[in-house]
N, C-alpha and C positions, 0 to 999 in steps of 0.2 A: 423057322423063329417068325413068330409077327411083329412088324413095325408099323409104327403112324407115321404117314407123310403127312407132312405140314407144308402150304405153301406162302412162298412172300407173303402173301396178304395177312393168313394166318400169323403169321411171327410178327404181322405189325400190329396186329391187336394184341397179341403176348405183351411184346413192349409195350403198348400203353396200361396191361394192365400190370405191367412194375412200377411204370412211371406213377398210377396211381395208389400202389400199394406202398409206396416210400410217400409219398406225399401224405399218406392218410395214418402211419407210422411215426410218420414224425409229429402227427398230432395228436396220436392218441399213446405213444409213449411205449411203443409195443417192440420187445427186445427181437435184438437179430435175428437169433432162431427162428421165432415165428415167421420176421419176413419170408427167410430163407425156406420156409414151411410153404409158404405163402406162393414164390417162386415155383419149386416143386409143385404144386397142384397145380401151376399154369406150363409150365413144361417139363414135358413128359422125359424120360431119357429114350426115347423112342425119336423124340426132334433132335436130341444130342447127338443120336448115334447117326441120323439122317445128315446134321451138319458135319461133325467129325469126319464123315466120308467126301463131302464135297472138294471136287476138284480144282476149284478155283483159287486158290492159294499157293503160297510157297511154303515150304516148311523147309528152317535150316535148324539143326539140331544144335543143342547147346547148355552149359548150366543154368542160366539165366536166359530167358527167352521174353525179346521184344517184338509187341506187334508191329504191325505197317498199316498208312492205308495209303492207296494213291489212285487215281485216278488214270488207270491204265487202260481204260476205254472211252468213249466219247457216251453221252446219253443216247440210248437207241431210241428207236420211234417208237410211236402208240403200241402199247402191248409188248415192247420188246426192253429189259431191263438198258441191256450195252449194245451201244455202236459199233463205229471204227475203232481203230486201237489210236491211241495219243502218245505220240512218239517224246515229245520233249517234256509238257507235263506230265508224263506216263512213266514210259518206259527209262527217261534218262533221270528221274527222280528217283523212281526206286533201283534202279541200280547205284545212283549213289549211296543208298541205305547198304545197300550188299557191301558197295565198295566202303564204309566208313566202318561197316562190322569185320569183314575182312583185316581194316589196317587196326581195329582196336584189338581184334586177337593176336595178331602177330607181334603188338607191342608189349615187349617185357614191364614196362613199367606201370600201365592202365591196365587194370584186370589181371594181376598177373598170376598165373594159373587159375585163372573162371575163363570159360568159352561164352560167349553170347553167342546165343540162338537167335531166329526169327521168324514169326508166323506173318507174312506181306498178304493182305487181300487187296480185290479191286473193288473199288467204291464207284465206278461206272458214272462217275461225274452226277450222281445223283443220290438225295441227301436218303432218301426210304432206302433206296437199294442198300448205301452203305451201314443204316441201322442195323437190317437184319444180317451184315456180312459182319458188323462187329461183334453181335451175340458170341460169336464165335469166341472172344476174349474174355467171357467169364463164366464160361462153362466148369471152369475148375474152382471156381470159387462155391457153386451149388451140389449143397449134398442131394443127393440124388437115392431114394428108397426105390430099390427094383426087388423087392421080396415079390412084391405080386405079381411081376413078372417070368413068363414062361416060354421056351421056346416050343416048336408043334411037337417035340419027342419030348418034353417035360424040365427038359436041363434045363437051367438058370442060363442066361445072356451073356455073353461075353463081351461088355464093352470095353473099350479101349480107353483109358483114363486118360484127358486132354493134360496137355501142357499147361500151365500158370504162366501167364503173361502178366509182368510187372508194371509194366508200362507200356504205351502207345506213341508210336512215332508219324503224325499227323492228325487231319485230315489236309487235304490243299483248300479247298472252296470252305467260304467262314460256314454257310450251310450245312454241309455236312459235317464240319467241327459241332457246329451248336447242338447237331442231333445225337452225336453220339456221346460229346462231351457228359450230356443227360444222361444216358448209360452208364459211361464209365465211373462217374462221380459215385454214382449208388453201390458201387464197390470197390471206391476207393481207387480206382487204379489211374497213377496219372497221365498226364495226356502232353507232347509237347508237339504243336505244332509249326511247320517250316512254309507255309505260306497263307494261313487265313489270318484276318488282318480288322475282322470285323470289329467296331470299337463296343460294340456288349460283350463282348468277350474278355475284356476287361474286367465286366463282376464279378469280384470274389467271393460275393454272397452265394449267385447263383453256378459259376464254372470254376468252383474252389481247387479243384484238380488238372484247369488247364492250364497250362504257360505255351509260349511261345518263341522262337527267336527271332522273327519278324516283328517290327513296330504296328501296331495298331494304326489303323485307318484315322483315330485321332492324332497322333503327330502328323500323320500324311496330310488330313488336312490343314493343322496348326503351320506346314511346311508352305499351303498350297496359297492360305493367307496370306500367309510372309510374302511369297511370291507375287500375290498379287499387289499388294500393296508397294513393294519396293517399285513395280511398274507403273506407281503412279495412278493404279486402277481403283475406282472408287463404286463402280457400278457394273456389276455382271450378273450375270442368267448361269441358270446351273441344270444340270442332264442328269439323269440317273436311270441305268437298268435297274429293271423291276428285281427284286431282291435284296436279300440282304446287303450284299456289299454294295452295291450302289446305294440303296437309300438309307442304310447307316452313312456311309461316306460322306452325301450329300448332307444330312442332318448335322455331323459335327462339324463341316465347313460351315454350316449356316450359324450353330450355334456358336463357334468359335470369332466368325464375324459380329455378331452380334455382342458377345462380349468384349472384344475388344476396342471395336466401332468403329466408324470411319471407310465403313463396306456395307453397301447395301443390295440385296437382291432384287433384280428387275424382274426375271420369272425364275421357277421351279417344277422342271418338268420331268416326268417319268416316261419312260419306254416302254411298253409293255413284253410282257413273256414271250404271248405270240403277239405282234405288232400285226396290224393287218395293211392291205394295199391300200397306199397313199398315206399311212402312219407319218411315217420319216416328211414329206413333203409338209404336213401339215404343223409339225415341230419346226422346222425352216422356219415357215409362214407365222407361228406364234414368234417364235427369237424375232423377228423383225419388226414384230410392233413396238419393241423396246430396241429402234436400230443402234441407239447412242451404246447398247451395252453390247459391245464388240466382244468384249472376253465373256466366254463360254468354259463354266467349271463342269468337266463330266469327270463322273466315276461309270464307265460304262464296258461292258464285255466287247472282245473284238471284234467279233459282227455288229452290234450294235455301232460302234463306233466307224467304222467301215460303210456302213449306210447313213449315216450320219454326211458323214464326209462327199459322201453320193448324192445326198439332197442337195448341198447345199454347191454343189458343182450344178448339178440342173436347174439350181433356180438363178443361175449366173451367178452369184455370190461369193466369187475366188477371191480370196483377199482381204475380206470384209470382216467373217468371224476372225476371233485367234483363239485356238483353245489352248486349256491347259488341262492338262490331261493327268489321270492317276496311274496308279502302277500296274494297272491293268493293259496300260498302254505303254508305259514304258517306252524303251528301244526297239518296240519290234515293227517288224514291215510288212507284216500282214495288213495292220489295220488301213496302213495307207498303199495297200498296193493299189496302182491305177489311180489314187489320186493324190498324187506328191504333191499338187499345185496346190490346193483346197487348204493340206495340212502343213503346207508351209508357215514357219513360225509356231506352228505347235511350240508351248514347251510342257515338257512331259516330267514325271518322278518317277526314281524308282531307287529302291533301299542299296544301300550299297553294298556292292557288290564284287567279284574276281573272279576269275579264270581257276579254275584248280587243276594245276599240270597233270599233278597224278590221277588224278580223275581222265583227264585228258588221254592219258596213255592204258589207263585199265578200260577204257570205254571204246577206243580205237581197236583194243586188240582182243575185243570179244568175237567168237564163231560162236556157229551153231555146234561147235567140236565140244569148246572149253566152257559151255556157259549153258549146260542143260538143266540148272537149278532153276532157272527163268523159265516159268513154264510158258511163258507168251513172247519169249524171244525169238520164237521160230515165225510167230504172227508178226512181228517189229521186222526182220528180216525182209519176208517177201511185200510188207509194204515197204520197204526203204529202198531196196532194190528191186520192187515192180518186177517180183518174178514169182514161180511157184513153184512149192516145195513138192517133187512126187510121194503120193504114199500109197498104200497095197488098197487094191481095189478102186484108185479115184484116179478117172479120167484127167488129162490135164490140158486145161481150157486152151483153145486154139491160138488165143488174143495174148497169152500171156507164155513168156518165154520159161524155161524152165530155171530153178535154182539149180545153182553147181554146188555150193558150200565153200567154193574158193572166192567170194567176193570177201571186200574187208572195206567196213568202216572209215571212211577218209574223213580227217578235221575238217578238211578245204570242201568235198561234195558233197558228202553226205550227211554231215554233223557239225551242229552249234551250238557250244555247253550253254547250255539257258541257264539264266540266272539263279533261278530256287536251287541250282544243286547245291551252292554254296549253304544254302541254310539247312537243306536237308543234313549233309555230314554236319554241320553244327548241332541239329537236334541230335543225331545220335549220339554225338560223343559229348552233350551235355547230359544226357539220360547214361552217358557210360562213366564220366566224371561223378555224378551224383553217388552211381553205385561204388564205384571206387571208393569214396570218402567215406559212404557207410561200412563198409568191408572195413574198411583201416579203423575204426570206432567201434565197429562191432566185433569184429573177429581179429585182432589184434594177434600177429604170429600166425596165424591160423592160414593152410594153404589147401584154399579152394573156398566154397560154401559152408560157412558153419550155420551150427542150428538157430544161431540169431535171425539169421538172410533165411531159413531153410522154415517156411515160406517168408517174403520179403514182405513187410509191413508196409503198405500201400501210402500212408498220413506220413508215415517217417521217410519216405522215399521223397518226398513231397516237397519235406523240408529240406533236404539236400539236394532237390535238383533247385529249388530257387536262391541257393546259397551258393551253386556255383559262381566261378568266376576264373575264366583260362582263354587264353588265345586260339581265334576260330581259326579255321581252314585261307583264311583271306588275310589273317595275321591282325584281325580287330579284336576288341573283347567280344566274350560272349557271358551276358550274365540276366538276372531279370529282376523284376521291382518288385515289389510287394503284391500286386495281383499280376507275376507271372508276365509282363511284357518285358520284351527288350529294348533296348534305347532306342531312339530314332535316329538312324543315320541314313539320310538318303543324298544319291548323285541326282543333279537336274539337269535335263537336257533339253537342245531345241533342235527342232529338226531344220536343218538350212539346204535348200534346196538351190539358193544361190552362191552356195561356197564352193567357190571354181576350186578350192585347192584338196576338200575332203566336203563334198555333198553328202547330205546324213546326217544322221545323228550327232549332235556336238555337246560336251558336257562344259555347261555353262557357269554353275555356280555346285555348291553343298550345301546340303543344311544337317546341324548336328547342334539341336536345341535350340539354335539361332540361325541366319540365313546368311551365306557368303555368296553373293551373285556377281557375275562379270557382265554389268550392262553392256559396256565398250564391246563385247565379244557376240552380243545379239544379234540376230539381222531378219528382215522380216519379209514380207512378198515386194518380189522384185529387187531384194536386196539393200530393201533401205534400213538404213539404222536408229532412224528416231524410232522409239516407240510407240505405237499408233494410241489413240485414246480410247478409253473405254468408261465414260464418267458422262451422267445424268446431265449436271451443270458445268462449264467449263467457271474456271476460277473470275469472280468478278475484277475490276478493273479498279484500281487508286481511285481512291471518293466513292465509289458505290459499295451500298450495302446489301447484304443477301437477305431476301425476301423469300423463307423457309416456303415449302410446299407441304402441306399438312400430311403427315404421316409417311413421310419421304426423305428420311432426315439426308438424304445425299444431293436432294435436287432442290434446286430453290431460285429465282428467279434474283437478278441484277439492277437492283433503282438507286440512278445517279442522285447525289447529296447536294440538292437544288439550294439556290440562293446563298445565305450566308451559313450554307450548312459546312461541316467537316464530318468526315468518317473517324467517328472516337474508336469503332472497333468493326470487327465483320458484319454485325448483325444491327448497327448503331449511328444514325447521323445524329449530328449537334452544331447548336446554333452557334458560332464565334461568339466571344465576346463583343460589346456596344463598340471599341477603338480598333475593333482587328477584322480582318478579310481571311477566307480559307488562301490557301496554295493552288496554283492554277490546278495541280493534282487531286485536291479535296481534303487530303491526309491530313493537314496540321492548319493550323493557324497562324497568320504573320501581322507587325505592323500595320493598317490601315497608313498611305502616306501622308503627311502634312506640307498643305501647300497657304502660299499668301500671296498675296498681289504683289508679283516682281516688279521692279524699275522696268525692265525691259519690255513688259507684257503692254504690245499695242492699247491694251486699255486701261494702263498705266500713262505712257509716253502721251497719249493726245489729252489729258486730264492734264497732266504735267505742263504739255507746250502749250494751253488755254490759258493754265495759271500764269506761266511766265508771263505771255503775251499782256495779260490782264494786270500783273505785278509792275510791269515795265509802265503799261500805261496810267495805271493810278501814281507809281513813283513821278511819271513825267509831268503829268498834271500837280502832284505836291511840290515838284521843282519848280514846276511855274510860277503855282500861287508865292512860292516863297521867295523867287525873285521879281515877281512883282506884289509882293504884300501889302505894298500901301498905295498903290493906285486905284484909285474910285470904282473901277468895275468890282476889282477883290474884294474891296470894302464894302462896296453894295451889295455882293452876293454872302454878306455873312460870313467873314471869311474863319471866322473861331468856329463855325458848327459844320462848315465847308473841312477842318481839317479833320474834324471828326467823323464827319461822313468818310473822308478818303481812309481814315484810318480804318473803321470798320469793313469798306471794300477792301484795303490792303488784308485785312486777317481773314476774309471771305474766299480769296485767293491762296490765302496761306494754309490754309487748315487743308489745300489741297494733299501737301507733303505730308500731313501726318496722317493723312487718311492712307497715303499708298506706304509709309514707312512701316517697317518690322512691328509688331504688336509688341511693347514690353509695358512694364508699371509705367513712366514716365509718360509714354506714347500715350496710352490712356488715358490718364490725369489731363495730358493738354488735349486731347479729342474733345473730353466733357468738359473742359473748360471755353475752348475757344470755339467749339462747333456752334455755336448758341450765341457767344458774342459777338462775334464779326456782325451777324443780322439784327441782334440787340444794338450793337454800336452805332451800326446804318439805320433803322428803324427808331431807334431815341433820338438821334442829329434831324429827322426828317419829321417826326412826331412834333419834334420843341418847334420846328419853323414853320408847318401847317396852322399849330396852335398857333404860334405867335402872327403870324398872317391873319387868322381867321379874326383873334381879340383883338389887332390893330382896328380891322374895318367896322368888324360890331360893333368896338366902342365910338366908332367915328360917327355912326349913325344916331348915336344918341347923345355923346358930348365931344367936344375937343379937344378935352383932358385924354393925355394918354394913358393905355392901358398899363396896370403894374408889370414888372418882370419882364420887358421887354429888350431891357439894355442886354448887350455881348455875356457881360461875366453872369449875369442871371440866367440867359440860355445856357450857358456851362455848367450852370449848377442845376438845374432843370437835367439837361440831359445825363450828368452824372448821375443824379439820386436815380434816375431809370435801369440805370446803367448796373449800380448798383445793386436793385434790387436780383440781376439776373446773377452779378459775382457768387454774391451772398447766396442763392439759390443752391448754386454748382458748389460752392465749400461745402454746404452743410448733406450735399449729396455724396461729398470724395468723404466727408466724413462720417457719414451711416455708412455708407456702401464703400470701402477702400476699391480703385480702380485694381485690376487685375485682366489678365487673359484666360482665353479657354480656347477648347479646339472642340470645334462644332462636326459631330461625326452624322449628325442626321441631316444635315444641309443637302451632302453631297452624298446620297447612299443611292444608286439606282438597280435596278433588279441589276446587271452583270456587278458583280463585285469587282471586276476586274478595274470596274472604271471609279470605284469609291476611293474619296476621297477625305481627310478631316481638313477644317479650314480653322487658321488658329487667325483668332480676332479677339478684340477687347470686348470685355465681358457689360455690352450693352443691348439692351432689350428692345424693341421694335418700341412698345411703351414708352421706354427711356429716352430712346432718341425721341420721339415724337412730345414729351414732357420737358425734354431740355431745349425746343423748338419752339413750346406753345406762349413761352413769355413773348418770344418775336413775333409772334400769328396775334395775340393781343393787340402787341406795341403796332404789328402792319393794319391791322381792322382799324384800330381806334383812328390813324395816321389816316386811313381812305376816308372814315367820317368825316373827318375836319377838311378833308381834302376835296369832301363833296359840299360839304359849307362854303369851302373856299372856291367854286364852283364860278359864281358872279362878280369876283374883285374886278376891276378894270382891265381892259386888256393891255392897258401901259404895266401894269406889275405884272409881268411876262413867267412870274417865277412859280406862280399856283397851279397855271394850268399844267403846266409838265410833269410837277410831283403829283397831280391827281391822276394824268393820264398813266405814270408810274406805278401808283397804288392801284388801280382797276386792274393792270393786265398783273401786278403780281397775286392780287389776291386769285383772279382766275386761275393762274398757275400752281398758288398750293391748293386753292379748295379741288383742283384735277389730280395734285401730288398725293395729296394724304388718302385718298380714297385706291388710289392706284397702289400706293406703297404697300398699304394693308393688303389690299386683294392678293399682290403678287406673292408674299409672302405666306399669305393663308393656301396659295396652289403651287406651292413648291414642287411639292411631291407629285403633281399632276407633271408638271413641267418637268419634271424628271423622266419620270415612266415616258413622254412622249419623244426622249431625246435620251437614249440609253446607251448610245454613240458618243458619247459628250466627251471628251479629249484636253487634254489639259488648258489648252489654249480656251474654251468655254467653259472651262472651272473659273476661268477667270475672272469671267462676268457675274459671276455668284460673289466672288471675293469683293470685286468692284461692288456688288448693290450693299456688301455689308459696310 
């Protein structure tokens, strides 16, 4: 019989033809029989005969057969599909499927009178090789025409009909599951994975027949985002192994962080599949370019994780980076072997799992004698016990001991249950529960497989798979959402080297749609319990606003709200109202303190003391005048005008008390009235007296007749007339602008708001003050004019010259006072800027000046 031999490469070409045919028929609505005819054209019976006799599979007979895909071997070197055997991810998981099948077949309540079979294949951790192997599962679905095929003797060939696989358990790697799912969906074969977590497998349009008992990386990414935020980090870097798992995991993390906000990615780097020498040193160097991003989110395989830790240790950065690892890191010891100090504090995540005691007993009881159905078990045995089985015609290597067959797998020494074992068992049971529910609905009361389930319709089985809900091997619920994903349930670990009681991985929290993290149980480098920072910018202090860095929402500069500004919100500073000043931390405004001239102030005590002396002296003179009122010297001095003059002098001293008294309406009114009245009375009396002297001597030059209005009564009338002008003007002022108090916040407002004060004073402007005194100035100038004119009087008339001298000096003082007063008023701000350290004592100067 002549058979065609197909290489793996040719099988891959046939697969591409299958995919093209499916897509083409989808576009052109060709019926399924036509598609099968196209497949028959692409795959000859010789190919199926070759595949059917291939030895790299485990076959267990049964009424219903499940397929299984496991990475029994690692990826081989160039040109070789398979490498060394993988114990935990390969043999252990594959034995878990055999264990689950045995348990289901012995369960009288689950698929009673129906035996599950299995066809288990090795993917060799390579997606293309797994694709070639998975074609075995679709053989029975291809209608083959063998009429034109004859053996060498002319007889038709005897081709064994392959078993029909109703569903597939696997694969492990996401890249393998994606490749296989594209084939299985063409033939409507449901697939349940126990380890593939790539988010793109949640696309129910592209992978509609794919389900998984592990949560997708999008849940894992959400959990990792929640962990990062719970630790107060907002600036992290990401690191991914090139490939579907790493890249899609990081993409999901970045996408979720953008959607939730508050988290920025400093750098996102990819580790090549075949990293060059020094590649990891370059990665660490790039991570240090954003050294504030101490948190590193890592979706990478074990080898890449280990080499990243080695590079960090080599760069003397132990304790700087804080890693948050995905489930590929989990609680494994291999990635951190000899790198424990660098890995200290690493937070990792792993789907919630449990040790299955029944499987422990099952696996540790396996031996070469009772496990002949596992065609790879002998290879596992040799690797696990480091011995060599003797085979006929094969000489034993001198460096290998001979396997006796008496070795026993020990839970403590040789075997530690790998976490995904639980999920392998749950995947098999999910398929079994779906078949059971299908049998109950389609074959009520029927023993064994009925006609309605022969063959099992894949799309209907998928519906039952998505509807299962049962307690799995670890006691947790097994169910699927509309995309075939399992709910997210994770344990959160931290590697604690400084934990003296139990160094190693410690469970510090859980994530089931929301995070529960025990922050108080976390330990970092050196046993420190303070969570290290991983932020672009530290929080601004109170009274500082954020000035954002363009394009980086987690980075900002802090700017102090200066002057009289306060922090309105985290981005805005705003000026306080005119009557308020910012608090010391500039988070709000507070009323500006109000001051007035206090009686105990030196600037009040000295004027009061002088005023009292002046009042006492004036009173003494008045008393003296009254006592000697009728004496010639008193009468000769013009006692009437002298009394008026002494009254004005008394009022001038008295006004000091009104200027120091706390301003109110009455005080302000008396200030207006008496401020100019004292000087007006004094200068009116002086003017009347100098005018009288001038008229007397001028009239004496012309005639001996005395001038008019020189009698004491006339002099008093003239004086009171002059005084009445001031009094009437003040009353008009009081009527037009009623007196009131104001608080002047501008007078004492230095750059330092702590020194700002409001000054309580009467509402009298500088102009109104001068206007109030202007009439007195007129009287003074007029009096000075008459004093000048009277300078030539005889020396025996000694009253004129002292009056003249008084007026000259008074004019000089007033002429100096007016420009100085207005000049200093205009330069108040300059004075305050030069004296920003003004205290309450010096503030009294300004109040006194008012």
